[in-house]
N, C-alpha and C positions, 0 to 999 in steps of 0.2 A: 667283262672279264670277272670271274669269281675270285674272291680273295680267301686264302686259308685263314682259319681262326688261329693257327699256330705260327710262331715266328721261326724262321730258319736260323741256325747257328751262324750262317754267313752274314745275316743282317743285324746281329746283336753284337754290341761292343761292351767291353768292361775295361776300365782304366786305359782307354785309348787303343785297345787291341780287340780284334775280331774274336768272337767266341770260337769260331771254327779253328783259328790258329792256336788258341789256348788249348783246345781239345786235342789237336794234332800233336802238340808238344807233350801233352799229358800222356797220350798213347805211347809215345817214344819213352817217356819216363817209366811207365808201367812195364814196358818191354825191356827196359835197361839199355836202350839204344842211345847213341850220341845225340846231343841236341834236345834231349828230353828235359822237361821241367814239370814239377808237380803243379797241377792247376790250383791257383789261389783265386777263388771267386767269392771271397768274403764280401758280403753286402751287395753282391751283384743283383741287378734287376733282370731276372730270367723269366719273368712273367710270360706265360703262354708260349714258352719256347718248346720246340719239338726235338727231343733227344732220344727217341726210341732206340733201344739196343746199345746205347752209349756206355762206355766204361769210365766211370768216375771213381773207381776204387782209390782210396787214400787221398781223394781231392779235398780241398778246404773250401767249404761253403757256409761258414757260420754267418748267420743273419741274412743269407741270400733270400731273395723273393722268387719263389718258383710257383706262385699261384696259377692254377689252371694249366700248368705245364704237362706235356705228354712225355712221361718218363717210363713207359712200358718196357719191360725186359732190360732195364738198365742195371748196371753193376755199381753199387755204392759201398762195396766192402770196405770197412774201416774208414769210411768218409766222415768228415766232420760237418754235420748239418745242424749243429746246435743253434737254437734260436731262429732257425730258418722258417720261413712262411711257405707252407705247401698246401694252402687252402684250395680244395677242389682239384688238386693234382691227380693225374692218372699214373699210379705207381704199380699197376697190376703186374704180377709175376716178376717183380724186381728183386734183386739180391741186395739186402741191407744188412748182411751179416756183420756184426760188431760195429755197425754204424753208430755215431753219436747223434741222436735226435733229441737230446735233452732240451727241454724248453721249446721245442719246435711246435708249430701250429699246423696240425693235420686235419683241421675241420673240413668235413665232407670230402676228404681225399679217398680215393679208391686204392687200397693197399692189398686187395684180395689176391690170394695165391702167392704172396711174397714171402721171402725168407728174411726173418728178423732175428735169427739165432744170435743170442748174446748182445743184441742191440740195446742201447741206452735210451729209453724214452722217459727218463725221470722228468716229472713235471711237464710233460708234453700235453698238448690239448688236441683231442681227437673227437670232437663232437660230431656225431652222426657220420663218422668215418666207416668205411667198409673194410673190415679185416677178415672177411669170410675166407676160410681155408689158409690163412697165414700161419706160419710157424714162428711163434714168439718164445720158444723154449729158452730158458735161462735169461730172458730179457729183463732189464731193469725197468719196472713200471711204477715204482714208488711215486706217489703224488701226481700221477698222470690222470687226466680227465677223459674217460671214454663214454661220457653221457650220450645215450642214444646210438651208440656204435653197434654195428653188426659184427659180432665176434663168433658167429656160428662156424662150426667145423674147424675152428682154429685150435692150435696147440698152445696151451698156456701152462705147460708143465714147468715146474721148478722156477716160477716167476715170483717176484716180490711185488705183491699188490697192496702193500701197506700204504694207507692213506690215499689209495687210488679211488677215484669217483667212477662208479659204474651204474649210476641211476639211469634206468631205461635202456641200458645196453642189453642186447639179446645174446646171451651166452648159453642158450638152451642145449646146444649140441657141441659146445666147446669142451675140450679135454683139459682138465686142470692137474690131474695126477696120473701117473702111469697106471693104465688099466681102469681108472675111475673117471666118471663124468661127474663133475661137481659144479655147484654154483657158488659164487662169492657171497 
């Protein structure tokens, strides 16, 4: 029998509760239905968990470990992922609009095609991460480390890159100003 490299939400627990139950209550919370509760996954070990197309909007995930997780097409709108570890996570085509990723570790994560409009990546680490085609318009990137990252075809309009590290980052086709292509 072959084993999946990803863990199912049914097999993961946090603070004595199954992740699947936490996500179901969060879905009711998002929908404004009775019995709903905002997901609080602070410090949770969600390493290699499979959550494709999940809705974690407004969820609390500070200091959570999501290394190697499959998070494609997930909604993290206004979610708190501060200090979270997302090393090698697959976040392709996810919605991280206004998400708090301050201090998060996105080393070698694939964030290509994702929406990060007004996201906070202050002091985040994204070594060799793939942001190809991502929208980072109005994102807070001050003090972030994008060393070796692929930022091609990404929108970096109206961003604060003060004290951001971009050594070896490929920004050759990134858009920095409306109508202009510029390099930091």
